[in-house]
C-alpha positions as CSV (number, residue, x, y, z in Angstrom):
1,Q,74.8,95.7,91.2
2,V,75.7,96.2,94.9
3,Q,79.2,97.4,95.8
4,L,80.6,96.5,99.2
5,V,83.7,98.0,100.9
6,E,85.1,96.4,104.0
7,S,87.3,98.1,106.6
8,G,88.5,97.9,110.1
9,G,91.0,95.0,109.9
10,G,94.4,94.9,111.5
11,L,96.8,93.3,114.0
12,V,95.4,92.6,117.5
13,Q,96.7,90.6,120.4
14,P,94.9,87.6,121.6
15,G,91.9,88.6,123.8
16,G,91.6,91.9,122.0
17,S,88.8,93.4,119.9
18,L,88.2,94.8,116.4
19,R,85.1,96.1,114.7
20,L,84.8,95.5,110.9
21,S,82.6,97.5,108.7
22,C,80.9,96.6,105.4
23,A,79.6,99.7,103.6
24,A,77.0,99.0,100.8
25,S,76.4,101.2,97.8
26,E,72.6,100.7,98.2
27,T,70.0,100.6,101.0
28,L,70.2,97.6,103.1
29,F,66.5,97.0,102.7
30,S,67.1,96.1,99.0
31,I,69.4,93.3,100.1
32,N,68.0,89.9,101.5
33,Y,70.9,89.4,103.9
34,I,74.6,90.3,104.4
35,G,77.0,87.9,105.7
36,W,80.5,87.9,107.0
37,Y,82.8,85.2,105.8
38,R,86.5,84.5,106.4
39,Q,89.3,82.6,104.8
40,A,92.5,81.6,106.5
41,P,95.6,80.5,104.5
42,G,95.1,77.0,103.1
43,K,91.5,76.8,104.2
44,E,88.2,77.1,102.5
45,R,86.1,80.2,103.0
46,E,83.6,79.8,105.8
47,L,80.5,81.6,107.0
48,V,80.9,83.6,110.2
49,A,77.6,85.5,110.7
50,T,74.7,86.8,108.8
51,I,71.9,89.4,109.3
52,N,68.9,89.7,107.1
53,W,66.8,92.6,106.1
54,G,64.6,92.1,109.3
55,G,67.6,92.1,111.6
56,H,67.6,88.3,112.3
57,T,71.1,87.1,113.0
58,N,73.0,83.7,112.8
59,Y,76.5,82.8,113.8
60,V,78.9,79.9,113.4
61,D,79.4,78.0,116.6
62,S,83.0,79.0,116.9
63,V,82.2,82.7,117.3
64,K,79.0,82.6,119.3
65,G,79.3,84.7,122.4
66,R,82.3,86.7,121.1
67,F,81.2,88.2,117.8
68,T,78.2,90.4,117.2
69,I,76.8,91.3,113.8
70,S,74.7,94.5,113.5
71,R,73.4,97.0,111.0
72,D,73.0,100.7,110.7
73,N,70.3,101.3,108.0
74,A,70.9,105.0,107.9
75,K,74.6,104.4,106.9
76,N,73.9,101.3,104.8
77,T,76.6,99.6,106.8
78,V,76.9,96.2,108.5
79,Y,79.3,95.7,111.4
80,L,81.1,92.7,112.9
81,Q,82.2,93.4,116.5
82,M,84.8,90.8,117.4
83,N,85.7,90.4,121.0
84,S,88.0,87.8,122.8
85,L,89.9,87.3,119.7
86,K,92.0,84.2,119.2
87,P,94.8,83.3,117.0
88,E,92.5,81.0,115.1
89,D,90.4,84.0,114.1
90,T,93.2,85.1,111.8
91,A,92.0,85.3,108.2
92,V,90.8,87.6,105.4
93,Y,87.3,88.7,106.3
94,Y,84.8,89.3,103.5
95,C,81.2,90.5,103.4
96,K,78.7,89.3,101.0
97,A,75.3,90.7,100.0
98,A,72.6,88.4,98.7
99,R,69.6,89.4,96.5
100,G,67.0,87.7,94.4
101,I,64.0,85.5,95.1
102,R,66.3,82.5,95.9
103,N,69.4,84.6,97.0
104,E,70.8,83.7,93.5
105,Y,72.8,87.0,93.2
106,D,75.9,87.4,95.3
107,Y,78.0,90.4,95.6
108,W,81.4,90.4,97.5
109,G,83.7,93.0,99.0
110,Q,87.4,93.0,98.5
111,G,88.2,91.7,102.0
112,T,90.1,93.0,105.1
113,Q,92.9,91.2,106.8
114,V,92.5,90.3,110.5
115,T,95.6,89.0,112.3
116,V,95.5,87.9,115.9
117,S,99.0,87.4,117.3
118,S,101.1,88.4,120.3
């Protein structure tokens, strides 16, 4: 079972930046992909970005050009660099690891709060 620990959230002004970290308990090469998701109050959880074992990335349209997902294999850690933050980016951010032939096994972190406000 993969354990994930997120960190790096906080309060930032509009236009500011934050870097979130997702530390995994196992090597990233044993995981099909890791994704960052977010959930704002009263809304459903949505996918923000993913990175697979080969380093291929995907982003939701609303964050393209502003967010960058990356990985440090030596540290078993995936990052989400968030620039030009907007109030609508405010949410609890979670990372998820997927394993299995059909990605049937999901493991979630506890989440980290990001608040964008002046």
